[in-house]
Wavefront OBJ file of the C-alpha trace (Angstrom):
o trace
v 34.856 13.084 -16.519
v 36.072 10.277 -15.021
v 34.338 11.736 -11.619
v 30.932 11.828 -13.271
v 30.571 8.660 -14.600
v 30.406 6.705 -10.921
v 28.500 9.935 -9.514
v 25.586 8.745 -12.083
v 25.714 5.491 -11.006
v 25.179 5.818 -7.528
v 21.961 8.478 -8.045
v 20.462 5.926 -10.382
v 21.306 2.855 -8.209
v 19.688 5.362 -5.427
v 16.735 6.297 -7.175
v 15.773 2.438 -8.265
v 16.770 0.241 -4.746
v 14.178 3.302 -3.240
v 12.005 2.249 -6.137
v 11.345 -1.133 -5.258
v 11.672 -0.605 -1.519
v 8.834 1.530 -2.069
v 6.497 -0.674 -4.278
v 7.193 -3.349 -2.083
v 5.520 -0.638 0.936
v 2.677 0.302 -0.914
v 1.524 -3.123 -1.717
v 1.663 -4.042 1.652
v -0.746 -1.117 2.194
v -2.861 -1.737 -1.044
v -3.742 -5.185 1.119
v -4.616 -3.430 4.497
v -6.798 -1.258 2.943
v -8.764 -4.096 1.448
v -8.764 -6.274 4.375
v -10.143 -2.870 6.133
v -12.201 -2.173 3.215
v -13.992 -5.706 3.700
v -13.702 -5.474 6.871
v -16.047 -1.601 7.211
v -18.367 -4.073 4.656
v -19.262 -6.644 6.989
v -19.991 -4.540 10.138
v -22.217 -2.610 7.813
v -24.460 -5.762 6.834
v -24.473 -6.703 10.773
v -25.156 -3.227 11.364
v -28.321 -3.388 8.766
v -29.074 -6.939 9.893
v -29.762 -5.670 12.979
v -31.858 -2.764 12.137
v -34.096 -5.416 10.808
v -34.386 -8.388 13.278
v -35.303 -5.649 15.924
v -38.853 -4.999 13.944
l 1 2 3 4 5 6 7 8 9 10 11 12 13 14 15 16 17 18 19 20 21 22 23 24 25 26 27 28 29 30 31 32 33 34 35 36 37 38 39 40 41 42 43 44 45 46 47 48 49 50 51 52 53 54 55
């Protein structure tokens, strides 16, 4: 029983640290995707403007 308490604490701390690490990493990925989507929208708009200007 004495060994179970530290073992449970160690395992739970690993999960908590892992959760915080990956939550920060996911925020960075979300920001990069949003920037990419903005770039795609701008590229589409420029493409359509170029097509309209050619005619």
